[in-house]
KEROSE-129245 format. One record per residue (C-alpha): chain; y, z, x. Coordinates in steps of 0.2 Angstrom, whole numbers, plus 5000, padded with zeros to 4 digits. Each point is the difference from the previous one (the first is absolute). Example, Ala and Ser with C-alpha at 12.3 -4.5 7.8 and 13.67 -1.06 7.14 Angstrom:
<recs>
REC  kette    py    pz    px
REC      A  4978  5039  5062
REC      A  5017  4997  5006
</recs>
This chain:
<recs>
REC  kette    py    pz    px
REC      A  4275  5855  5498
REC      A  4982  5001  5007
REC      A  4984  4995  4993
REC      A  4997  5017  4997
REC      A  5015  5005  4991
REC      A  5000  4983  4988
REC      A  4999  5005  4984
REC      A  4982  4997  4995
REC      A  5004  4997  4982
REC      A  5010  4986  5002
REC      A  4989  4990  5012
REC      A  4985  4993  4994
REC      A  4986  4994  5012
REC      A  4989  4988  4991
REC      A  4991  4993  5017
REC      A  5006  4987  5012
REC      A  5016  5009  5007
REC      A  5005  4995  5016
REC      A  5003  5016  5010
REC      A  5008  4993  5016
REC      A  5011  4987  4994
REC      A  5016  4999  4993
REC      A  5009  4986  4991
REC      A  5018  5006  4997
REC      A  5014  4988  5005
REC      A  5008  5005  5017
REC      A  5016  4989  4994
REC      A  5008  5008  4986
REC      A  5016  4996  4991
REC      A  5013  5011  4991
REC      A  4995  5009  4983
REC      A  4985  4988  5000
REC      A  5010  4983  5001
REC      A  4999  4986  4987
REC      A  4983  5004  4995
REC      A  5004  5017  4994
REC      A  5014  4994  4991
REC      A  4990  4986  4992
REC      A  4987  5014  4995
REC      A  5014  5012  4993
REC      A  5004  4985  4988
REC      A  4981  4997  4996
REC      A  4995  5020  4996
REC      A  5007  5007  4985
REC      A  5002  5019  5000
REC      A  4984  5010  4998
REC      A  4989  4983  5003
REC      A  4984  5002  5009
REC      A  4999  4991  5016
REC      A  4987  4995  5013
REC      A  5005  4996  5018
REC      A  4985  4989  5007
REC      A  5001  5000  5018
REC      A  5012  5008  5014
REC      A  5018  5000  4995
REC      A  5017  5007  5007
REC      A  5001  5020  4995
REC      A  5017  4995  4995
REC      A  4993  4991  4986
REC      A  4992  5015  4992
REC      A  5016  5009  5003
REC      A  5008  4987  4988
REC      A  4987  5001  4987
REC      A  5000  5019  4997
REC      A  5005  4997  4982
REC      A  4982  4993  4998
REC      A  4983  5007  5001
REC      A  4993  4992  5017
REC      A  4982  4996  5005
REC      A  4998  4995  5019
REC      A  4984  4989  5004
REC      A  4997  5000  5018
REC      A  4986  4997  5012
REC      A  5007  5010  5014
REC      A  4998  5020  4998
REC      A  5015  5005  5013
REC      A  5010  4989  4988
REC      A  4995  5010  4985
REC      A  5003  5017  5009
REC      A  5019  4992  5005
REC      A  5003  4995  4981
REC      A  4992  5015  4992
REC      A  5017  5008  4996
REC      A  5009  4985  4993
REC      A  4984  4993  4986
REC      A  4994  5009  4986
REC      A  4981  4995  5006
REC      A  4993  4989  5014
REC      A  4982  4991  5001
REC      A  4995  4996  5018
REC      A  4986  4988  5003
REC      A  5005  4985  4992
REC      A  4998  4992  4984
REC      A  4983  5004  4997
REC      A  5004  5018  4997
REC      A  5015  4996  4987
REC      A  4997  5009  4984
REC      A  4999  4991  4984
REC      A  5017  5003  4995
REC      A  5015  4989  4995
REC      A  5017  4999  5006
REC      A  5017  4994  4994
REC      A  5004  4991  5017
REC      A  4987  4995  5016
REC      A  5011  4998  5015
REC      A  4989  4993  5015
REC      A  5016  4994  5009
REC      A  4990  5000  5018
REC      A  4989  4987  4993
REC      A  4980  5003  4995
REC      A  4994  5001  5018
REC      A  5007  5017  5004
REC      A  4991  5007  4984
REC      A  4982  4996  5004
REC      A  4992  5012  5012
REC      A  4989  4995  5015
REC      A  4989  5015  4998
REC      A  4993  4993  4984
REC      A  4992  4984  4992
REC      A  5012  4985  5002
REC      A  5005  4995  4984
REC      A  5011  4984  5003
REC      A  5018  4996  4994
REC      A  4995  4995  4983
REC      A  4991  5014  4997
REC      A  5014  5013  5005
REC      A  5012  4991  4988
REC      A  4987  5000  4986
REC      A  4999  5020  5002
REC      A  5019  5002  5002
REC      A  5002  4989  4984
REC      A  4988  5010  4991
REC      A  5012  5015  5004
REC      A  5015  4992  4991
REC      A  5001  5006  4983
REC      A  5003  4987  4986
REC      A  5019  4996  5002
REC      A  5001  5006  5016
REC      A  5004  4993  5016
REC      A  4994  4996  5017
REC      A  5011  4995  5016
REC      A  4991  4991  5014
REC      A  5005  4995  5019
REC      A  4991  4985  5005
REC      A  5004  4995  5019
REC      A  5004  4982  5003
REC      A  4988  4993  5014
REC      A  5015  4984  5003
REC      A  5014  5014  5000
REC      A  5016  5000  5010
REC      A  4993  5013  5010
REC      A  4987  4992  5007
REC      A  5009  4983  5002
REC      A  5012  5010  5012
REC      A  4987  5012  5008
REC      A  4996  4997  5019
REC      A  4984  5007  4998
REC      A  4987  4991  4988
REC      A  4994  5009  4986
REC      A  4982  4996  5005
REC      A  5003  5008  5016
REC      A  5005  5018  4994
REC      A  4991  5014  5007
REC      A  5010  5016  4994
REC      A  4994  5013  4987
REC      A  5012  4991  4986
REC      A  4988  4984  5002
REC      A  4986  5009  4993
REC      A  4998  4986  4986
REC      A  5007  4982  5006
REC      A  5000  4986  4988
REC      A  5005  4982  5001
REC      A  5000  4986  4988
REC      A  4981  4996  5001
REC      A  4996  5017  4993
REC      A  4996  4996  4982
REC      A  4996  5017  4996
REC      A  5019  5004  5001
REC      A  5013  4989  4990
REC      A  5011  4992  5011
REC      A  5016  4996  4990
REC      A  5010  5004  4985
REC      A  4989  4988  4989
REC      A  4983  5005  5005
REC      A  5007  5018  4997
REC      A  5005  4996  4982
REC      A  4983  4993  4997
REC      A  4990  5014  5006
REC      A  5011  5013  4989
REC      A  4998  4991  4986
REC      A  4982  4999  5002
REC      A  4999  5019  5002
REC      A  5010  5001  4983
REC      A  5017  5003  5004
REC      A  5017  4989  4997
REC      A  5010  4996  5014
REC      A  5018  5005  4996
REC      A  5010  4999  5016
REC      A  4998  4998  5019
REC      A  5012  5005  5014
REC      A  5001  4992  5018
REC      A  5000  5015  5013
REC      A  5011  4997  5014
REC      A  4999  5002  5016
REC      A  4983  5009  5000
REC      A  4987  5002  4986
REC      A  4996  5018  5004
REC      A  5018  5007  5002
REC      A  5012  4987  4991
REC      A  5019  5002  5000
REC      A  5002  4987  4987
REC      A  4990  4995  4985
REC      A  5006  4984  4992
REC      A  4995  4992  4984
REC      A  4987  4987  5005
REC      A  5005  4988  4984
REC      A  5019  5003  5005
REC      A  4997  4995  5018
REC      A  4993  4984  4994
REC      A  5012  4995  4986
REC      A  5016  5007  5010
REC      A  4998  4991  5018
REC      A  5018  5000  5003
REC      A  5005  5018  4995
REC      A  5012  5009  5012
REC      A  4992  5017  4996
REC      A  4983  4994  5003
REC      A  5005  4993  5016
REC      A  5011  5015  5006
REC      A  4985  5012  4995
REC      A  4987  4990  5010
REC      A  5010  4998  5015
REC      A  5004  5019  5001
REC      A  4983  5005  4996
REC      A  4993  4989  5012
REC      A  5013  5002  5014
REC      A  4997  5020  4998
REC      A  4982  4999  4998
REC      A  4997  4991  5016
REC      A  5014  5006  5010
REC      A  4989  5009  5013
REC      A  4986  4987  5000
REC      A  4996  4985  5012
REC      A  4997  4985  4988
REC      A  4997  4981  5002
REC      A  5014  4994  4991
REC      A  5015  5009  4990
REC      A  4992  5008  4983
REC      A  5018  5001  4992
REC      A  5003  4981  5003
REC      A  4984  4996  4995
REC      A  4999  5010  4984
REC      A  5018  4993  4995
REC      A  4993  4983  5002
REC      A  4984  5003  4990
REC      A  5013  5006  4986
REC      A  5009  4985  4999
REC      A  4984  4989  5000
REC      A  4993  5010  4986
REC      A  4986  5008  5011
REC      A  5008  5019  5003
REC      A  4986  5006  4988
REC      A  4987  4989  5007
REC      A  5004  5007  5019
REC      A  5001  5018  4993
REC      A  4990  5011  5011
REC      A  4993  5009  4984
REC      A  5002  5000  4982
REC      A  5001  5014  4987
REC      A  4993  4995  4983
REC      A  5001  5010  4984
REC      A  4987  4996  4987
REC      A  4997  5010  4982
REC      A  4985  5004  4990
REC      A  5003  4991  4984
REC      A  4999  5013  4986
REC      A  5004  4999  4981
REC      A  5015  4999  4996
REC      A  5006  4989  5016
REC      A  5007  5007  5015
REC      A  5016  5010  5001
REC      A  5015  4988  5001
REC      A  5005  5011  5016
REC      A  4994  4985  5010
REC      A  5015  4990  4996
REC      A  5013  5012  5010
REC      A  4990  4999  5016
REC      A  5010  4999  5017
REC      A  5004  4983  5007
REC      A  5003  5007  5017
REC      A  4998  5018  5008
REC      A  5007  5002  5017
REC      A  4999  5015  5012
REC      A  5019  5006  5002
REC      A  4997  5007  5018
REC      A  5009  5015  4994
REC      A  4990  5016  4995
REC      A  5007  5008  4986
REC      A  5007  4985  4989
REC      A  4982  4993  4995
REC      A  4995  4982  4999
REC      A  5011  4986  4995
REC      A  4994  4990  4985
REC      A  5004  4983  4991
REC      A  4996  5000  4982
REC      A  5001  4983  4991
REC      A  5010  5003  4984
REC      A  5006  4987  4985
REC      A  5016  4995  5011
REC      A  4990  4998  5017
REC      A  4995  5014  5013
REC      A  5008  5015  5001
REC      A  5001  5014  5014
REC      A  4992  5017  4999
REC      A  4994  5015  5009
REC      A  4985  5009  4999
REC      A  5001  5019  4997
REC      A  4993  5011  5013
REC      A  4987  5016  4997
REC      A  4992  5010  5012
REC      A  5003  5004  5018
REC      A  4990  4990  5013
REC      A  5014  5000  5014
REC      A  5016  5008  5004
REC      A  5015  4991  4994
REC      A  5010  4993  5016
REC      A  5012  4987  4991
REC      A  5007  4986  5011
REC      A  5019  4999  4998
REC      A  5001  5018  4997
REC      A  5014  5002  5010
REC      A  5009  4984  4991
REC      A  5008  4998  5017
REC      A  5001  4981  4999
REC      A  4991  4996  4984
REC      A  4989  5007  4987
REC      A  4987  4995  4986
REC      A  5006  5003  4982
REC      A  4984  5001  4989
REC      A  5010  4999  4984
REC      A  5007  4983  5004
REC      A  4981  4994  4996
REC      A  5001  4999  4982
REC      A  5007  4984  4994
REC      A  4992  4981  5001
REC      A  4995  4992  5015
REC      A  5009  4985  5005
REC      A  4992  4983  5001
REC      A  5001  4987  5012
REC      A  4993  4997  5018
REC      A  5003  5010  5015
REC      A  5016  4994  5011
REC      A  4990  5003  5016
REC      A  4987  4989  4995
REC      A  5012  4986  4994
REC      A  5008  5002  5017
REC      A  4986  4999  5010
REC      A  4993  4984  4991
REC      A  5017  4992  5002
REC      A  5000  5003  5019
REC      A  4984  4995  5003
REC      A  5003  4983  4991
REC      A  5017  4998  5009
REC      A  5008  5000  4983
REC      A  5018  5004  5005
REC      A  5006  4995  4982
REC      A  4989  5014  4993
REC      A  5004  5012  5013
REC      A  5019  4996  4997
REC      A  4998  5003  4980
REC      A  4989  5016  5003
REC      A  5011  5007  5013
REC      A  5016  4997  4991
REC      A  4994  5007  4984
REC      A  4994  5016  5009
REC      A  5016  5004  5009
REC      A  5010  4995  4984
REC      A  4988  5013  4990
REC      A  5003  5012  5013
REC      A  5020  4997  4999
REC      A  4999  5004  4981
REC      A  4993  5016  5003
REC      A  5015  5006  5011
REC      A  5013  5011  4994
REC      A  5019  4997  5002
REC      A  4998  5008  5019
REC      A  4988  4986  5003
REC      A  4985  5014  5001
REC      A  4984  4999  4990
REC      A  4992  5016  4995
REC      A  4982  5004  4991
REC      A  4984  4988  5001
REC      A  5010  4986  5003
REC      A  5006  5006  5016
REC      A  4981  5000  5005
REC      A  4996  4984  4994
REC      A  4992  4990  5013
REC      A  4990  4983  4997
REC      A  4983  5010  5000
REC      A  5008  5009  4983
REC      A  5009  4986  4991
REC      A  4994  4988  4986
REC      A  5007  4984  4997
REC      A  4999  4991  4984
REC      A  5010  4984  4998
REC      A  5017  5006  5006
REC      A  4998  5018  4995
REC      A  4996  5013  5014
REC      A  4995  5017  4996
REC      A  4992  5015  5009
REC      A  4981  5002  4998
REC      A  4998  5018  5002
REC      A  5017  5009  4995
REC      A  4993  5017  5005
REC      A  5006  4998  5019
REC      A  5018  5004  5002
REC      A  5013  5005  5014
REC      A  5006  5015  5001
REC      A  5018  4994  5005
REC      A  5008  4983  4996
REC      A  4998  4988  5014
REC      A  5012  4986  5005
REC      A  4996  4983  4993
REC      A  4999  4991  5014
REC      A  4987  5014  5008
REC      A  4990  4999  4985
REC      A  4999  4981  5003
REC      A  4997  5000  5017
REC      A  4985  5015  4998
REC      A  4992  4987  4988
REC      A  5002  4985  5012
REC      A  4995  5010  5013
REC      A  4984  5005  4993
REC      A  4995  4983  4995
REC      A  5004  4993  5017
REC      A  4988  5013  5008
REC      A  4986  4995  4989
REC      A  5003  4982  5003
REC      A  5001  4999  5018
REC      A  4987  5014  5004
REC      A  4990  4993  4988
REC      A  4998  4982  5008
REC      A  5006  4991  4985
REC      A  5007  4983  5003
REC      A  5019  4999  4996
REC      A  5013  4987  5003
REC      A  5011  5009  5013
REC      A  5001  4999  5019
REC      A  4986  5011  5008
REC      A  5010  5007  5012
REC      A  5009  5011  4986
REC      A  4997  5018  5002
REC      A  4998  5011  4983
REC      A  5020  5005  4999
REC      A  5005  4981  5003
REC      A  4988  4995  4986
REC      A  5008  5012  4988
REC      A  5018  4994  5004
REC      A  4992  4982  4997
REC      A  4991  5004  4984
REC      A  5018  5010  4994
REC      A  5009  4984  5005
REC      A  4986  4990  4988
REC      A  5006  5012  4987
REC      A  5018  4996  5002
REC      A  5005  5016  5008
REC      A  5006  5004  5019
REC      A  4992  5015  5007
REC      A  5001  5005  5018
REC      A  4988  5008  5013
REC      A  5009  5017  4998
REC      A  4996  4999  4980
REC      A  4983  4998  5003
REC      A  4998  5013  5013
REC      A  5008  5012  4987
REC      A  4986  4993  4987
REC      A  4986  5003  5012
REC      A  5006  5018  5001
REC      A  5000  5002  4982
REC      A  4983  4994  4999
REC      A  4994  5012  5013
REC      A  5008  5014  4991
REC      A  4992  4994  4983
REC      A  4983  4999  5009
REC      A  5003  5017  5008
REC      A  5003  5007  4984
REC      A  4984  4992  4992
REC      A  4988  5007  5014
REC      A  5009  5016  5001
REC      A  5005  4998  5019
REC      A  5012  5012  5009
REC      A  5015  4994  5008
REC      A  4991  4996  5017
REC      A  4988  4990  4991
REC      A  5014  4991  4991
REC      A  5008  4996  5015
REC      A  4983  4993  5008
REC      A  4997  4991  4985
REC      A  5017  4991  5000
REC      A  4997  4995  5019
REC      A  4984  4993  4995
REC      A  5009  4989  4987
REC      A  5013  4994  5011
REC      A  4987  4996  5012
REC      A  4990  4987  4988
REC      A  4999  4984  5008
REC      A  4992  4983  4993
REC      A  4985  5002  5011
REC      A  4995  5016  4994
REC      A  4986  5001  4988
REC      A  5004  5004  4982
REC      A  5000  5021  4995
REC      A  4983  5005  4993
REC      A  4983  4994  5000
REC      A  4995  4993  5018
REC      A  4995  4982  4994
REC      A  4990  4990  5012
REC      A  5009  4985  4992
REC      A  5018  5007  5001
REC      A  4997  5007  5018
REC      A  4995  4983  5006
REC      A  5015  4992  4992
REC      A  5010  5014  5008
REC      A  4991  4995  5017
REC      A  5004  4982  4997
REC      A  5019  5004  4997
REC      A  4999  5011  5016
REC      A  4992  4986  5011
REC      A  5013  4988  4992
REC      A  5016  5011  5005
REC      A  4991  5002  5017
REC      A  4999  4983  5003
REC      A  5018  4997  4995
REC      A  5006  5014  5011
REC      A  4989  4992  5015
REC      A  5008  4983  4997
REC      A  5017  5007  5000
REC      A  4996  5011  5016
REC      A  4993  4984  5008
REC      A  5015  4990  4995
REC      A  5011  5013  5005
REC      A  4992  5000  5018
REC      A  5001  4982  5001
REC      A  5018  4999  4996
REC      A  5003  5014  5014
REC      A  4990  4991  5012
REC      A  5008  4985  4998
REC      A  5019  5006  5002
REC      A  4994  5010  5015
REC      A  4995  4984  5008
REC      A  5015  4991  4995
REC      A  5011  5016  5006
REC      A  4990  4998  5016
REC      A  5003  4981  5003
REC      A  5020  5004  4996
REC      A  4998  5014  5015
REC      A  4992  4988  5011
REC      A  5013  4987  4995
REC      A  5014  5011  5003
REC      A  4994  5007  5016
REC      A  4997  4981  5007
REC      A  5018  4996  4996
REC      A  5006  5014  5008
REC      A  4993  4997  5017
REC      A  5006  4981  5001
REC      A  5014  4994  5011
REC      A  5009  4992  4986
REC      A  4999  5016  4990
REC      A  5008  5008  5015
REC      A  5013  4987  5003
REC      A  5005  5000  4982
REC      A  5002  5019  5000
REC      A  5011  4999  5015
REC      A  5012  4988  4992
REC      A  4999  5009  4984
REC      A  5003  5017  5006
REC      A  5019  4996  5007
REC      A  5005  4991  4984
REC      A  4993  5015  4990
REC      A  5011  5013  5010
REC      A  5016  4988  4999
REC      A  4997  5000  4981
REC      A  4999  5017  4998
REC      A  5016  5002  5012
REC      A  5009  4988  4988
REC      A  4996  5009  4985
REC      A  5005  5017  5008
REC      A  5018  4993  5007
REC      A  5001  4994  4981
REC      A  4999  5017  4992
REC      A  5011  5007  5013
REC      A  5015  4988  4997
REC      A  4996  5002  4980
REC      A  5003  5019  5003
REC      A  5016  4997  5010
REC      A  5008  4988  4989
REC      A  4997  5009  4983
REC      A  5013  5014  5001
REC      A  5013  4987  5007
REC      A  4996  4990  4983
REC      A  5001  5015  4988
REC      A  5019  5003  5009
REC      A  5005  4983  4997
REC      A  4993  5001  4981
</recs>
């Protein structure tokens, strides 16, 4: 749709619009991602909604049950969204009509709300104008970027040196016009007349978060296996194609266990309500603890709700159409994801992978033996009479199993194997995946550095009390390739290539995913150590060969000297007749024996 064909009755131009600028996000998530799922939960049917600032068009598709007004500063963006919104105001908050809304969403922050073509108002003034647009009892969902977030700690380019278009407004901790942490934001909201209700930490990026985690629960549940797995998965996937200073997934998990995951979040989404008589609705008591992008279009966003008996799984409904549904595991050749399995309680405990890494780094063989024995025993209990494991347990690696005391449980039971797998292969696959992360990640461990991935897998199995051979490990790697190929929708040739890559993984390789300078340096150090060892072995071999060659030459020289001496010749002349006589005597004896043997038989 062009400017000439845009519906004039939907777009209001009060002045200050930016005619040659676009703020719409380039990176978009299926069905709007966790933000859209949260917005759907907050917006009741028929509600009046104000979207302040640029948002993913998929978010408007998910809010078709409400009357949506968009407040934008870019006229091209208003034209692009004209068919999705009931009304659009272009030019910033100065042109916002004196109306109130049930829900105001500013999930892009307040800086993109203000137009540079008008008089600058400042962060507090923009907030005051949006607060005035919230009806009594209504809600404001506001995003605040963290100037000390994880994204800045791992970025190779300092935030203050950016020159791209997305860095139109850059703020640091010294910018007192903006709040810089959650406490400052709560103070500003309270001063503006709102009551903060909840806050979610946005990972791995504030603009397109694939995980929204309740900040208060992050502070309290530092050892949660759920948060551990979600943070690791979100950061590993979010920075998969980036070059970073250090591993963001490892940093996020460390921050979680230190009780600082909420403080290091790249951004926060805060929900605040405007007080009314009577008090606000009790719906705030059923807000999600976590919202996670599933990575699979068509099944919505995975959510975790905090119920009376603890957290429980849930799955948000998908409305509207924003992308073709292309579901991984559609062929179910090796594995698939069953959304119906996400309906029960979330098992408590710590993630097995984290516990194993911690024990390996501390060289705690007793803890490793206990954990691996428990894991192997639990897998054995899941096997049938034929020694095969089916369902979710067949794909239960160390990154999807939580440990609570002596109890082991699958964290996310929706991942399931299509066919039952041998118990030894399931164990070998889980240990191989852990061994790969341990070696390529550069973690310290108590085993010899000369072990390859398959060798370390066999050693881990021995620690777990199981005797695995390399053939079983090879079969496990083939199984891993089949599952990964189904996940990424690879064809048979792609699966073969992937299997070859997995078999070729060596301890000197950097880990798969983000190119971390820290981990690349560790990989370089391991490669240098291996080259030093090989060079020393080559030098020792050459020295050994040289010494043997010298000894052989000396022996040949000695033999040559002895062969040419008079004593050697005389001795040879004396020995030669004796040798010939000895040979003749032996021959005569054999002939005599042959003649006398028949006569002896006749006499007998």
